[in-house]
C-alpha positions in Angstrom: 18.5 -14.9 6.4 16.7 -11.7 5.3 15.8 -9.3 8.0 14.0 -5.9 8.1 16.2 -3.1 6.8 17.4 -0.2 9.0 14.1 1.6 8.6 11.8 -1.4 8.0 10.2 0.7 5.2 9.9 0.2 1.5 12.6 2.9 1.2 15.2 0.4 2.4 15.1 -0.5 -1.3 17.7 1.5 -3.1 16.2 4.0 -5.5 12.8 4.4 -3.8 11.5 7.4 -1.9 8.1 8.0 -0.4 6.2 11.2 0.2 2.9 11.6 2.1 0.4 14.5 2.4 -2.8 14.3 4.3 -5.5 16.7 5.4 -7.1 16.2 8.8 -10.1 18.2 7.8 -10.7 16.1 4.7 -9.7 12.9 6.5 -8.0 11.9 3.3 -4.5 12.0 1.7 -2.0 10.9 -0.9 1.1 8.7 -0.9 3.7 9.0 -3.7 6.3 6.3 -4.4 9.0 8.2 -6.3 11.7 6.3 -8.3 15.0 8.1 -8.2 15.6 6.7 -11.7 13.0 5.4 -14.2 12.2 1.9 -13.1 10.6 -1.3 -14.5 7.1 -1.8 -13.1 3.9 -3.8 -13.5 0.6 -4.4 -11.7 -1.8 -7.0 -10.6 -5.5 -6.2 -9.9 -7.6 -8.7 -8.0 -10.4 -6.7 -6.4 -13.8 -6.4 -8.1 -14.1 -2.6 -7.9 -10.7 -1.1 -8.8 -10.0 2.6 -9.6 -6.8 3.0 -11.5 -4.9 5.1 -14.1 -2.1 4.0 -16.5 -2.4 0.3 -15.5 -2.9 -0.9 -19.0 0.5 0.5 -19.9 2.1 -1.8 -17.3 1.1 -4.9 -19.2 4.3 -6.6 -20.5 3.0 -6.4 -24.1 2.9 -2.6 -24.0 5.9 -0.5 -25.1 6.8 1.8 -22.3 8.7 -0.3 -19.7 9.8 2.4 -17.2 7.8 4.5 -14.8 8.7 7.6 -12.8 6.4 7.2 -9.8 3.3 5.5 -8.4 0.6 7.3 -6.7 -1.8 5.9 -4.0 -4.7 8.2 -3.1 -7.8 8.4 -1.1 -10.9 10.1 -2.6 -12.3 7.3 -4.7 -12.4 8.3 -8.4 -11.8 11.9 -7.5 -8.4 10.8 -6.2 -7.3 9.8 -9.7 -6.5 13.5 -10.2 -3.6 13.0 -7.8 -1.4 11.8 -10.6 -1.7 15.2 -12.2 0.1 16.7 -9.2 2.9 14.1 -9.4 3.3 14.7 -13.1 3.6 18.4 -12.7 6.3 18.0 -10.1 8.2 15.4 -12.2 7.9 17.6 -15.3 9.5 20.5 -13.4 12.4 18.1 -12.7 12.7 17.2 -16.4 11.5 13.7 -15.7 9.5 11.5 -18.1 9.4 9.9 -21.5 11.1 12.2 -24.0 9.0 12.7 -27.2 10.5 15.4 -29.5 10.9 18.4 -27.3 8.5 17.4 -24.5 8.6 14.9 -21.6 5.7 12.9 -20.3 6.0 11.6 -16.8 4.6 8.1 -16.3 2.7 7.8 -13.0 0.4 4.8 -12.6 -2.2 5.5 -9.9 -4.7 3.6 -7.7 -7.4 4.9 -5.4 -9.3 3.8 -2.3 -12.7 4.8 -1.1 -12.7 7.1 2.0 -15.6 9.5 1.2 -17.9 8.4 4.0 -15.6 8.8 7.0 -16.9 12.1 8.2 -14.3 14.4 6.7 -15.2 17.5 4.7 -15.6 16.3 1.1 -17.5 19.3 -0.1 -14.8 20.7 -2.4 -15.2 22.7 -5.6 -12.3 20.9 -7.2 -10.8 17.7 -5.7 -7.8 18.6 -3.6 -5.7 15.5 -4.6 -3.5 17.0 -7.3 -2.2 19.7 -4.8 -1.7 17.1 -2.1 0.2 14.9 -4.5 2.3 17.7 -5.7 3.3 18.5 -2.1 3.9 14.7 -1.4 6.2 14.5 -4.4 8.3 17.4 -3.2 8.5 15.9 0.3 9.5 12.4 -0.9 12.3 11.0 1.4 13.5 7.8 2.9 11.8 8.3 6.3 8.0 8.7 6.5 5.1 8.1 8.9 2.8 5.1 9.2 -0.8 4.8 10.3 -2.9 8.0 9.7 -0.6 9.2 7.0 -0.8 9.8 3.3 -3.4 7.6 1.5 -4.0 5.8 4.8 -5.3 8.9 6.5 -9.0 8.1 6.1 -8.8 4.4 5.7 -10.6 1.6 7.6 -9.8 -2.1 7.9 -12.8 -4.2 8.8 -14.0 -2.9 12.2 -10.8 -1.1 12.9 -9.1 2.1 11.7 -6.9 1.3 8.7 -3.8 3.1 7.7 -0.5 3.3 5.8 1.9 0.4 6.4 5.3 -0.5 5.2 7.9 -3.2 5.8 11.2 -4.5 4.3 13.5 -7.5 4.1 17.2 -7.2 3.1 20.1 -9.5 2.8 23.3 -7.7 3.7 25.4 -10.6 2.3 24.0 -10.6 -1.2 22.6 -7.1 -1.3 19.0 -8.1 -2.2 16.3 -5.7 -1.0 12.5 -6.1 -0.9 9.9 -3.8 0.5 6.2 -3.0 0.6 4.0 0.0 1.1 0.2 -0.4 1.5 -2.8 1.7 2.3 -5.2 -0.7 4.1 -8.8 0.1 3.6 -10.2 -3.4 3.4 -13.7 -4.8 3.7 -12.1 -7.8 5.4 -10.5 -8.0 8.9 -6.8 -7.9 9.8 -7.2 -9.4 13.2 -8.3 -12.9 14.4 -11.9 -12.7 15.5 -12.1 -10.9 18.8 -8.4 -11.4 19.6 -5.7 -8.7 19.1 -3.4 -10.9 17.0 -3.1 -10.0 13.4 -3.7 -12.6 10.7 0.0 -11.8 9.7 1.1 -12.8 13.3 3.3 -15.7 12.2 5.3 -13.4 9.9 6.1 -10.7 12.4 9.7 -9.5 12.7 11.3 -7.8 15.8 7.9 -7.1 17.5 7.0 -4.7 14.6 3.3 -5.0 15.4 3.2 -5.6 19.1 5.1 -8.8 19.7 2.0 -10.6 21.0 2.1 -14.3 22.1 0.5 -17.0 19.9 -3.3 -16.7 19.6 -5.1 -18.6 22.4 -7.4 -20.5 20.0 -5.1 -21.1 17.1 -5.3 -19.8 13.5 -8.3 -21.7 12.2 -10.9 -19.3 13.4 -14.1 -18.0 11.8 -14.1 -14.3 11.4 -16.6 -13.3 14.0 -16.8 -9.7 15.2 -20.2 -9.8 16.8 -19.2 -8.7 20.3 -21.3 -6.2 22.2 -18.3 -3.8 22.4 -17.8 -3.6 18.6 -15.1 -1.0 17.9 -17.2 0.6 15.2 -20.5 2.4 15.3 -23.3 0.3 13.7 -24.6 3.6 12.2 -21.2 4.3 10.6 -22.0 4.9 6.9 -18.7 3.5 5.7 -19.3 0.2 7.4 -22.9 0.0 6.4 -22.1 0.3 2.7 -20.0 -2.6 1.5 -18.6 -0.6 -1.5 -16.5 1.7 0.8 -13.3 -0.3 0.6 -10.1 -1.2 -1.3 -6.5 -2.0 -0.3 -3.8 -0.6 -2.6 -0.1 -1.3 -2.4 3.4 -1.1 -4.0 6.1 -3.8 -3.6 9.6 -2.8 -4.6 12.9 -4.6 -5.1 16.4 -3.6 -6.2 16.5 -6.7 -8.4 17.0 -6.3 -12.1 13.8 -7.6 -13.7 12.1 -7.2 -17.1 8.4 -6.2 -17.3 7.1 -9.7 -17.4 9.0 -10.7 -14.3 7.7 -7.6 -12.6 4.2 -8.7 -13.5 4.9 -12.1 -11.9 6.3 -10.3 -8.8 3.0 -8.3 -8.5 0.9 -11.5 -8.9 2.8 -13.3 -6.1 2.8 -10.3 -3.9 -1.0 -10.3 -3.9 -0.7 -13.4 -1.7 0.5 -11.0 1.1 -3.0 -9.5 1.2 -4.5 -13.0 1.5 -2.2 -13.8 4.4 -3.2 -10.7 6.3 -6.8 -9.8 5.4 -9.9 -12.0 5.6 -11.9 -11.9 3.3 -9.9 -10.3 0.6 -10.3 -9.5 -3.2 -14.0 -9.2 -2.7 -16.4 -7.8 -5.3 -16.5 -4.6 -3.2 -12.7 -4.1 -2.9 -10.5 -2.8 -5.7 -7.4 -4.5 -4.4 -4.4 -3.5 -6.6 -0.7 -4.3 -6.1 2.1 -2.6 -8.2 5.6 -3.9 -8.4 8.7 -1.8 -9.0 12.2 -3.1 -9.8 15.0 -0.5 -9.6 17.5 -2.8 -11.3 20.5 -2.3 -9.0 20.9 -6.0 -8.1 21.6 -8.9 -10.4 19.7 -12.1 -9.5 22.0 -14.2 -11.6 20.8 -17.2 -13.5 19.0 -19.0 -10.7 15.7 -20.2 -12.1 14.1 -20.1 -8.6 15.2 -16.6 -7.8 12.0 -14.9 -9.0 9.9 -17.4 -7.1 11.8 -16.7 -3.9 11.6 -12.9 -4.6 7.8 -13.1 -4.9 7.5 -15.0 -1.7 9.5 -12.4 0.1 7.4 -9.6 -1.4 4.2 -11.3 -0.3 5.5 -11.7 3.3 6.6 -8.0 3.3 3.2 -6.9 2.1 1.4 -9.0 4.8 3.6 -7.5 7.5 3.0 -4.0 6.0 -0.8 -4.5 6.3 -0.5 -5.4 10.0 1.9 -2.4 10.6 -0.5 0.0 8.9 -3.4 -1.0 11.2 -1.1 -1.3 14.3 0.1 2.3 13.9 -3.3 3.8 12.9 -5.0 6.1 15.5 -8.7 6.4 16.2 -10.4 8.8 13.8 -14.1 9.5 14.1 -16.1 6.2 14.3 -13.1 4.1 13.3 -11.2 3.1 16.5 -7.5 2.3 16.4 -6.1 -1.1 17.2 -4.4 0.2 20.3 -7.6 1.8 21.7 -9.6 -1.3 21.0 -7.2 -3.8 22.5 -5.5 -1.6 25.1 -2.0 -2.3 23.9 
């Protein structure tokens, strides 16, 4: 049976590092998933308002089949400049696709909207390339969750959103799966007015509170109309339905081709559906990347990819709950622990 890895982070997958940089004054930040070696990758976009860079390249029909890093950033479209910082750092390391005497690092990127959270956004030039450069240099196996990296200024329904991660590993076979997510959803991650997360049934080792079963079962309408709403009704980010998007990376050490990585990303999107309601709305730009570092052979089992996708979806759902569970109150967005007193 697969269990969380030693860190319960996406970096339990061999060949994957994560670096975060955030700015409290800006209430925004950047997360970089750095591949120690060029890795197969693809993407699945379900939200109706995505902001992305280099995602067309990840289509299985396109030629380049390895990437060097993936960047998740706050800042809406301004945050797409974050990939410039990652590319600069990678080029300094000699990383990228070699073309004659130059190298071009491949860094697909996705952004979320956090411009209305009260931070200082009155910059001359967007700060995201510098934050991403620093995040790349800081990439490691251990990293913070909650108000960290791209999750710094995020919200999740009526709660503070954040950066989440989870993993599942099989010590016997060596298979590893993990997820990283910046949760900034229009939808809700908890069940109505109860503290239980929609991902409650998937929890491992009390990773998001170890709460008992919900008192009223899972089939609940999403109703957050209590008098003690944890968000300010005047909060601009909640008043405008466009201020959203959940962006994520799932990773595995399995050896996959680009088409199989695409299928992994498609299946992993179900993790968002298991942990956020509603999801993939016209106002969200929900995007999930998939990385395969290629260090584990799945063999010839025709069901292996389907099982891998199921594991990735479960990891992503758990990562969503962990991101909100670890997020601290910031401005009008109250953290889960402050709202529910846990």
